[in-house]
LUMVO-663515 format. One line per field, with one value per residue (C-alpha): residue in three letters; residue number from 1; x, y, z; chain. Coordinates in nm, 4 decimals. Example, Ala and Ser with C-alpha at 12.3 -4.5 7.8 and 13.67 -1.06 7.14 Angstrom:
BEGIN
aa	(Ala:Ser)
i	(1:2)
u	(1.2300:1.3670)
v	(-0.4500:-0.1060)
w	(0.7800:0.7140)
ch	(A:A)
//
This chain:
BEGIN
aa	(Met:Lys:Leu:Cys:Asp:Ile:His:Thr:His:Ile:Leu:Pro:Ser:Ile:Asp:Asp:Gly:Pro:Asp:Thr:Ile:Gln:Glu:Thr:Val:Glu:Ile:Ile:Lys:Leu:Ser:Arg:Met:Gln:Asn:Val:Phe:Asn:Ile:Val:Ala:Thr:Pro:Gln:Lys:Lys:Asp:Val:Asn:Glu:Ser:Gly:Thr:Ile:Gly:Lys:Ile:Gln:Gln:Leu:Ile:Thr:Glu:Leu:Arg:Ser:Lys:Ile:Cys:Ser)
i	(1:2:3:4:5:6:7:8:9:10:11:12:13:14:15:16:17:18:19:20:21:22:23:24:25:26:27:28:29:30:31:32:33:34:35:36:37:38:39:40:41:42:43:44:45:46:47:48:49:50:51:52:53:54:55:56:57:58:59:60:61:62:63:64:65:66:67:68:69:70)
u	(-1.3468:-1.0340:-0.9488:-0.6012:-0.6631:-0.3569:-0.3031:-0.3380:-0.1666:-0.2139:0.1977:0.1537:0.2590:0.3461:0.1494:-0.2136:-0.2138:-0.3351:-0.1656:-0.0969:-0.0274:-0.2998:-0.5615:-0.3289:-0.4277:-0.7896:-0.7678:-0.6796:-0.9213:-1.2748:-1.0395:-1.0191:-1.3889:-1.4257:-1.2957:-0.9458:-0.6693:-0.4100:-0.2641:-0.0607:0.1115:0.2135:0.3551:0.4209:0.7498:0.7848:0.6756:0.9058:1.1455:1.0511:0.9499:1.3100:1.4530:1.3453:1.4629:1.2006:0.9115:1.0618:1.0491:0.6662:0.5833:0.6820:0.5834:0.2494:0.2781:0.3736:0.0667:-0.1255:-0.0188:-0.0076)
v	(-0.6252:-0.4542:-0.6407:-0.7060:-0.7908:-1.0088:-0.9620:-0.6155:-0.4656:-0.1230:0.0044:0.3187:0.2535:-0.1247:-0.3570:-0.3627:-0.0936:0.2995:0.4615:0.7700:0.7669:1.0448:0.6851:0.4625:0.7024:0.7084:0.2509:0.3218:0.5550:0.3513:0.0202:0.1752:0.2550:-0.1396:-0.2046:-0.2696:-0.1724:-0.3683:-0.3844:-0.6000:-0.5220:-0.7796:-0.6648:-0.9674:-1.0551:-0.9969:-0.6642:-0.5498:-0.6657:-0.4371:-0.1488:-0.1236:-0.2481:-0.3424:0.1032:0.2215:0.0196:0.0691:0.4535:0.4476:0.2623:0.5120:0.8212:0.6307:0.5572:0.9715:1.0702:0.8501:0.9176:1.3202)
w	(1.5511:1.3733:1.0878:0.8736:0.5053:0.4161:0.0709:-0.1101:-0.4466:-0.2175:-0.3275:-0.5904:-1.0044:-0.8877:-1.0176:-0.9972:-0.6921:-0.7765:-0.9856:-0.7081:-0.3964:-0.3219:-0.4025:-0.1806:0.1019:0.0102:0.0172:0.3166:0.5055:0.2653:0.4722:0.7656:0.7664:0.6906:1.0131:0.8156:1.0497:0.9431:0.5752:0.4379:0.0598:-0.1741:-0.4957:-0.7164:-0.7347:-1.0651:-1.0475:-0.7838:-0.9828:-1.2700:-1.0605:-0.9086:-0.6053:-0.2136:-0.1524:-0.3041:-0.1742:0.1415:0.0325:-0.0556:0.2915:0.4278:0.2743:0.2854:0.6632:0.7614:0.5186:0.7042:0.9916:1.0314)
ch	(A:A:A:A:A:A:A:A:A:A:A:A:A:A:A:A:A:A:A:A:A:A:A:A:A:A:A:A:A:A:A:A:A:A:A:A:A:A:A:A:A:A:A:A:A:A:A:A:A:A:A:A:A:A:A:A:A:A:A:A:A:A:A:A:A:A:A:A:A:A)
//
């Protein structure tokens, strides 16, 4: 059965997420091995405001997609 993680602090350097994008990629790979095929990034609103704009988050997601899809 394919699973979906609907509460994940996976974005690098935002709230409780990993320190680097490479660590995030490794977490995604480990999740896939556990049949998690969808991951919802859920940064804390306060941390999003402190870390920058929604644009920065969208940029991180785009970068992650390119790394895991290549």
